[in-house]
C-alpha positions as CSV (number, residue, x, y, z in Angstrom):
1,M,48.3,-63.4,186.1
2,W,47.3,-62.8,183.4
3,R,48.5,-61.9,179.9
4,V,46.6,-61.5,176.0
5,R,46.4,-63.7,173.9
6,R,48.8,-63.9,170.9
7,N,46.5,-62.3,167.6
8,T,43.5,-61.4,170.0
9,A,43.2,-58.8,172.4
10,V,41.2,-61.2,174.8
11,E,42.3,-61.8,178.1
12,S,43.2,-65.2,179.8
13,L,45.1,-66.9,182.4
14,S,48.8,-67.4,181.5
15,I,50.3,-70.4,183.2
16,P,53.7,-71.1,183.4
17,F,55.3,-74.8,182.5
18,A,56.9,-74.5,185.5
19,L,57.8,-72.6,188.2
20,P,59.4,-73.4,191.5
21,D,58.0,-73.7,194.9
22,I,60.3,-70.8,197.0
23,G,58.5,-69.6,200.4
24,P,60.1,-67.5,203.5
25,D,61.9,-70.6,205.0
26,E,64.5,-70.1,202.0
27,I,64.4,-66.7,201.5
28,A,65.1,-66.0,205.1
29,A,67.8,-69.2,204.6
30,V,70.1,-66.9,202.0
31,V,69.3,-64.6,203.6
32,D,71.1,-66.0,206.8
33,T,74.1,-67.3,204.4
34,L,74.7,-64.2,202.8
35,R,75.0,-62.0,206.4
36,S,76.8,-64.9,207.2
37,G,79.6,-64.4,205.2
38,W,80.9,-67.4,203.9
39,I,79.1,-67.5,200.7
40,T,80.9,-70.3,198.4
41,S,81.7,-73.6,199.3
42,G,80.8,-74.3,203.3
43,P,79.2,-75.5,206.3
44,K,75.7,-75.4,204.4
45,V,77.0,-77.8,201.7
46,R,78.4,-80.2,204.3
47,Q,74.9,-79.7,206.0
48,F,72.9,-79.9,203.1
49,E,75.5,-83.1,202.2
50,D,74.3,-84.6,205.7
51,N,71.2,-83.9,204.9
52,F,70.1,-85.6,201.9
53,Q,72.3,-88.8,203.1
54,R,69.6,-89.1,206.0
55,F,67.2,-88.5,203.9
56,I,68.0,-91.2,201.5
57,G,69.5,-93.1,203.7
58,D,70.9,-96.7,203.2
59,G,74.8,-96.4,203.7
60,V,74.9,-93.6,200.8
61,E,77.6,-91.0,200.5
62,C,76.6,-87.3,198.8
63,V,78.9,-85.1,196.8
64,A,77.1,-81.4,196.2
65,V,77.9,-80.2,192.8
66,N,76.7,-76.9,190.8
67,S,74.8,-79.4,188.3
68,A,73.3,-83.0,187.4
69,T,75.9,-82.3,184.5
70,A,78.9,-82.0,186.4
71,G,78.0,-85.2,188.2
72,L,77.5,-87.1,185.3
73,H,81.1,-86.3,184.7
74,L,82.9,-86.9,188.1
75,A,81.0,-90.0,187.7
76,L,82.1,-91.4,184.8
77,E,86.0,-90.4,186.0
78,A,85.6,-91.9,189.1
79,C,83.9,-95.4,187.6
80,G,87.7,-95.6,185.3
81,V,86.1,-94.6,181.7
82,Q,88.9,-93.9,180.0
83,A,88.6,-92.0,176.3
84,G,88.4,-94.6,173.5
85,D,85.7,-96.8,176.0
86,E,82.0,-97.0,174.9
87,V,79.2,-95.6,177.5
88,I,75.5,-96.9,177.1
89,V,72.3,-93.5,176.7
90,P,69.6,-93.8,175.7
91,T,68.6,-91.5,172.8
92,H,65.2,-89.1,174.5
93,T,66.9,-87.7,177.0
94,F,68.7,-84.3,177.2
95,A,71.8,-83.4,176.4
96,A,74.2,-83.7,178.9
97,T,73.2,-87.7,179.7
98,A,75.3,-88.2,176.1
99,E,77.3,-84.6,176.4
100,V,79.6,-85.7,179.2
101,V,80.9,-89.6,177.6
102,R,82.6,-87.5,174.6
103,Y,84.2,-85.0,178.2
104,I,86.1,-88.1,178.8
105,G,87.0,-88.5,175.4
106,G,84.9,-91.8,175.1
107,D,82.4,-92.3,172.7
108,V,78.0,-92.8,173.2
109,A,76.4,-96.3,172.0
110,F,72.8,-94.9,172.0
111,A,69.6,-96.6,173.4
112,D,66.1,-97.3,172.3
113,I,63.4,-96.7,174.9
114,D,60.2,-98.6,175.9
115,P,57.0,-97.4,174.7
116,T,55.0,-98.2,177.8
117,T,57.5,-96.2,180.1
118,Y,59.7,-94.0,178.3
119,C,62.9,-95.0,179.7
120,I,65.2,-96.8,178.6
121,D,64.7,-100.3,176.7
122,P,66.4,-103.4,178.5
123,K,66.4,-105.0,175.4
124,S,68.3,-102.4,172.9
125,I,70.7,-102.3,175.9
126,E,71.8,-105.4,175.4
127,R,72.3,-105.3,171.4
128,C,74.5,-102.0,172.0
129,V,77.5,-103.7,174.3
130,T,80.5,-104.2,172.5
131,P,83.8,-105.0,173.1
132,R,84.4,-101.2,174.4
133,T,81.3,-100.5,176.6
134,R,82.8,-100.0,179.7
135,A,78.8,-97.8,181.4
136,I,75.0,-97.6,181.0
137,I,73.8,-94.7,181.7
138,P,70.1,-95.6,182.5
139,V,68.1,-92.2,182.5
140,H,64.4,-92.1,185.1
141,F,61.8,-90.6,182.6
142,G,59.7,-87.9,184.2
143,G,60.2,-89.8,188.0
144,F,59.6,-93.2,186.4
145,V,62.0,-94.8,187.5
146,C,63.5,-97.6,184.3
147,D,63.6,-101.3,184.4
148,M,66.9,-101.4,186.6
149,D,66.7,-105.1,188.0
150,A,67.1,-105.6,184.2
151,I,70.0,-102.9,183.7
152,L,71.6,-104.2,186.2
153,E,71.5,-108.1,185.1
154,I,73.2,-106.8,182.5
155,A,75.7,-104.5,183.8
156,E,77.2,-107.7,186.1
157,R,77.2,-110.1,183.2
158,F,78.9,-107.3,181.1
159,N,80.7,-105.8,184.1
160,L,80.1,-102.4,183.6
161,A,79.2,-99.4,185.7
162,V,76.1,-97.9,186.0
163,I,75.2,-94.6,186.5
164,E,72.1,-93.6,187.4
165,D,70.2,-89.7,185.8
166,A,68.6,-90.1,188.1
167,A,67.5,-85.8,187.4
168,H,63.4,-86.2,187.2
169,A,64.0,-88.7,189.6
170,F,64.4,-87.4,193.0
171,P,61.7,-88.6,195.8
172,S,60.8,-91.4,193.2
173,K,61.1,-94.8,194.3
174,Y,62.3,-98.4,192.7
175,R,60.5,-101.9,194.2
176,D,59.8,-99.8,197.4
177,K,63.1,-98.9,197.5
178,L,64.5,-95.0,196.7
179,V,66.3,-94.1,193.9
180,G,69.6,-93.1,195.1
181,T,69.8,-97.0,197.7
182,L,70.4,-99.0,194.3
183,P,73.0,-101.0,193.2
184,S,74.1,-98.8,191.1
185,D,77.9,-97.8,191.2
186,A,76.8,-93.9,191.6
187,T,72.8,-91.9,191.1
188,V,73.0,-88.2,190.4
189,F,69.8,-85.8,191.1
190,S,69.8,-82.2,189.1
191,F,68.3,-79.2,191.4
192,H,68.2,-77.3,188.5
193,A,65.2,-74.3,188.8
194,T,62.5,-76.5,186.9
195,K,62.9,-79.8,189.7
196,F,61.2,-81.2,191.9
197,L,64.0,-79.8,194.8
198,T,65.8,-76.6,193.6
199,T,68.2,-74.7,194.7
200,G,68.8,-73.0,191.3
201,E,71.2,-75.0,190.1
202,G,72.8,-77.4,191.8
203,G,73.2,-81.7,191.9
204,M,74.0,-84.5,194.5
205,L,76.3,-87.6,193.1
206,V,75.6,-90.4,195.8
207,T,77.2,-93.6,196.4
208,K,77.5,-96.6,198.3
209,D,81.0,-96.5,197.2
210,S,84.2,-93.9,199.2
211,A,86.7,-94.9,197.2
212,I,83.7,-92.8,194.1
213,A,82.7,-90.6,196.5
214,Q,86.2,-88.8,197.4
215,R,87.5,-89.2,194.0
216,A,84.1,-87.2,193.4
217,R,85.3,-84.7,195.8
218,V,88.6,-84.5,194.8
219,M,88.1,-83.8,191.5
220,R,85.2,-81.6,191.3
221,T,87.4,-78.8,192.9
222,H,89.8,-78.6,191.0
223,G,91.6,-81.6,192.1
224,I,92.1,-80.5,195.3
225,D,93.0,-82.5,198.2
226,R,91.7,-80.5,200.5
227,D,88.9,-77.5,199.8
228,A,88.8,-74.2,201.2
229,F,86.6,-75.0,204.0
230,S,88.1,-78.1,205.5
231,R,91.5,-76.0,205.5
232,T,89.8,-73.0,207.8
233,T,90.2,-76.4,210.6
234,A,93.1,-76.7,209.7
235,V,96.5,-75.3,211.9
236,S,98.6,-75.2,208.2
237,H,95.1,-73.5,206.4
238,W,97.3,-72.0,204.0
239,R,98.6,-75.3,202.1
240,Y,97.5,-77.7,199.8
241,E,97.8,-79.6,197.3
242,V,96.9,-80.9,193.8
243,I,97.2,-84.9,193.3
244,A,94.8,-84.6,189.9
245,P,93.6,-82.8,187.1
246,G,90.6,-81.3,188.9
247,F,86.8,-80.0,187.5
248,K,85.3,-76.3,189.2
249,Y,82.2,-78.3,190.2
250,N,81.5,-77.4,193.4
251,M,78.7,-76.2,194.7
252,T,78.5,-72.2,196.5
253,D,76.3,-72.0,200.1
254,I,74.2,-70.3,199.1
255,A,72.9,-72.8,196.3
256,A,72.5,-75.1,199.2
257,A,71.0,-72.7,201.7
258,L,67.9,-73.2,199.3
259,G,68.7,-77.0,199.1
260,I,68.2,-77.7,202.9
261,S,64.7,-76.1,203.0
262,Q,63.4,-77.6,199.8
263,L,64.3,-80.9,201.5
264,A,62.8,-79.9,204.6
265,R,59.6,-79.9,202.5
266,T,60.3,-82.5,200.4
267,N,56.8,-84.1,201.4
268,G,54.7,-82.0,201.4
269,M,55.1,-81.3,197.6
270,L,54.9,-85.1,196.5
271,A,51.6,-85.2,197.8
272,R,51.2,-82.1,196.0
273,R,52.5,-83.3,192.7
274,K,50.9,-86.7,192.6
275,A,47.7,-84.9,193.8
276,L,48.3,-83.0,190.2
277,A,49.0,-86.3,188.1
278,H,46.0,-87.8,189.6
279,R,43.4,-84.8,188.6
280,Y,44.8,-84.7,185.3
281,H,44.5,-88.5,184.8
282,A,41.0,-87.7,186.2
283,G,40.0,-84.5,183.7
284,L,41.8,-86.5,180.4
285,G,40.4,-89.5,180.1
286,G,38.1,-90.1,177.1
287,L,40.3,-87.7,174.9
288,P,42.1,-88.9,172.1
289,L,45.8,-88.9,174.5
290,V,47.7,-91.2,175.4
291,L,48.5,-90.3,179.8
292,P,51.7,-91.2,181.5
293,P,52.5,-94.3,183.0
294,S,51.9,-94.8,186.6
295,P,54.2,-97.6,188.7
296,A,51.8,-99.7,190.6
297,D,53.5,-98.5,194.0
298,G,53.1,-94.8,193.6
299,A,56.5,-94.4,194.0
300,H,56.6,-91.9,191.1
301,S,57.9,-87.9,191.6
302,W,55.6,-86.9,189.2
303,H,58.3,-83.9,187.8
304,L,56.5,-84.5,184.4
305,Y,53.4,-85.0,182.7
306,V,53.6,-86.1,179.6
307,V,50.9,-87.1,177.0
308,Q,51.4,-88.4,174.0
309,L,48.7,-87.7,170.8
310,T,46.9,-90.7,168.9
311,E,46.4,-90.8,165.3
312,D,42.6,-89.9,166.0
313,A,43.4,-86.3,167.3
314,P,41.9,-83.9,165.6
315,L,45.3,-81.5,165.7
316,T,48.2,-82.6,165.2
317,R,51.4,-82.5,168.4
318,D,52.7,-78.9,166.6
319,Q,49.1,-77.6,165.9
320,A,48.2,-78.6,170.0
321,L,51.3,-77.0,170.9
322,T,50.4,-73.8,169.5
323,A,47.3,-74.1,170.3
324,L,48.1,-73.6,174.0
325,Y,50.4,-71.4,173.9
326,D,47.4,-69.3,172.2
327,E,45.1,-70.1,174.9
328,G,48.0,-68.3,177.5
329,I,49.3,-72.0,178.6
330,E,52.5,-73.0,178.2
331,C,53.9,-76.7,177.2
332,S,57.2,-78.4,176.7
333,V,58.5,-81.3,174.7
334,H,60.6,-84.1,176.8
335,Y,62.7,-84.7,174.1
336,I,64.4,-84.2,170.9
337,P,66.2,-87.2,170.7
338,L,70.2,-86.9,170.1
339,H,70.2,-89.2,167.9
340,V,67.7,-86.6,165.6
341,Q,70.4,-84.2,166.8
342,P,73.6,-82.1,164.1
343,Y,76.5,-83.3,166.3
344,W,75.3,-87.0,167.4
345,R,73.6,-87.8,164.3
346,D,76.9,-86.8,162.1
347,R,79.3,-88.0,164.4
348,Y,77.7,-91.4,164.8
349,K,75.9,-91.8,161.1
350,L,72.1,-92.3,162.3
351,S,68.5,-91.8,161.0
352,P,65.4,-91.7,162.9
353,E,64.2,-94.9,162.1
354,Q,67.0,-96.4,163.9
355,F,65.2,-95.8,167.3
356,P,61.2,-96.2,166.2
357,N,59.9,-95.3,169.8
358,S,61.9,-92.4,170.7
359,L,60.7,-91.2,167.6
360,R,57.3,-91.2,167.9
361,L,56.8,-91.1,171.5
362,S,58.7,-87.3,169.9
363,E,57.2,-86.3,167.2
364,S,53.3,-87.3,169.6
365,S,54.2,-86.4,172.8
366,I,53.3,-83.1,174.7
367,S,54.2,-81.8,178.3
368,L,51.7,-80.4,180.4
369,P,52.3,-77.4,183.1
370,L,53.3,-79.2,186.7
371,Y,54.3,-77.7,190.5
372,T,53.9,-77.6,193.6
373,R,52.2,-73.2,193.1
374,M,49.5,-74.5,190.4
375,T,46.7,-74.0,191.7
376,D,43.8,-76.2,191.1
377,A,42.0,-73.3,189.3
378,D,45.1,-73.7,186.7
379,Q,45.3,-76.9,186.1
380,D,41.2,-77.0,185.4
381,Y,42.4,-74.2,183.3
382,V,44.3,-76.6,181.5
383,I,42.5,-78.9,181.4
384,D,39.5,-77.8,179.7
385,A,41.5,-76.2,177.2
386,L,42.9,-79.9,176.2
387,R,39.0,-80.6,176.1
388,R,38.1,-78.0,173.8
389,L,40.7,-78.8,171.5
390,L,40.8,-81.9,171.3
391,R,37.2,-82.8,170.8
392,T,36.4,-85.5,168.3
């Protein structure tokens, strides 16, 4: 791919921030689904749930949904979180993690992050607990897993539900256990177009609690006791009952067909992401950057590769982003914290200095391009640009 640099006539490589890895198997699977005559929730969704269940293992149940946002909402509802309850959420996350609490009518209590892991700080969680607290939503940042032992201990002590936002964490591990098998109430994965495994849009709610799984299945499709595909196999296929005021959160077979093919490629895609992360580690050493943390057991999904500029860097973060863009390199920032966003700031009367670790990361970090279709030459181009820009 080529493009013209801004403000110059010099052509350069164009490196996207993320690119889905869609191959002939995915295309064939979608075409097969389109030809099948069943394109909404049906046999492919069932197969994707079954395949994902086998991949995660350890007795989990899987409920496919049309987004991770939907999965988080369903998990909160199934765990009994109600209007007026409080849910603890890291301020350093995407809007969806907190907004689902407001869908329920609950309030968000924001926690700061650990400055080393960028995940929610258990000490900050504990400071947020009040008599109204009912749940914690830890966010596994960039593929690095939160300190789940500490979080689960706090949850047990205060009788709180734990719903893992694992949008970045397929197929990450914690102490050699896949995310999704830990003793939390539910885990929600994202299959958005930028994620490790994509269905275009989509997500998966994973739980070991059959009651949570069953409630989520009912509520994802209008609160109807049986979905349309189930009714096609019954004698009274036209009969159904609405048992709760549910939502429209079901995954389609078109999306599931993508997911089935992507899931089969997990090991190869993970190996490539790890290789790219290791190449960044080697190529960016010695620059005025803080490189992202790596777990000792290597069980990182490497959804993101986030670097921080140090105080002695020759450019500010914003200057570096602009310079990289001018070089044809698309980067991102994860995240602009929720406590500085107008809605949350004004609703809870928050100030930037309340969450110093999140604020520091948001003002100094750059998320570099990382995707399995990225070639070594593409990555070398990014590394070389950073070395030129940050030479001191």
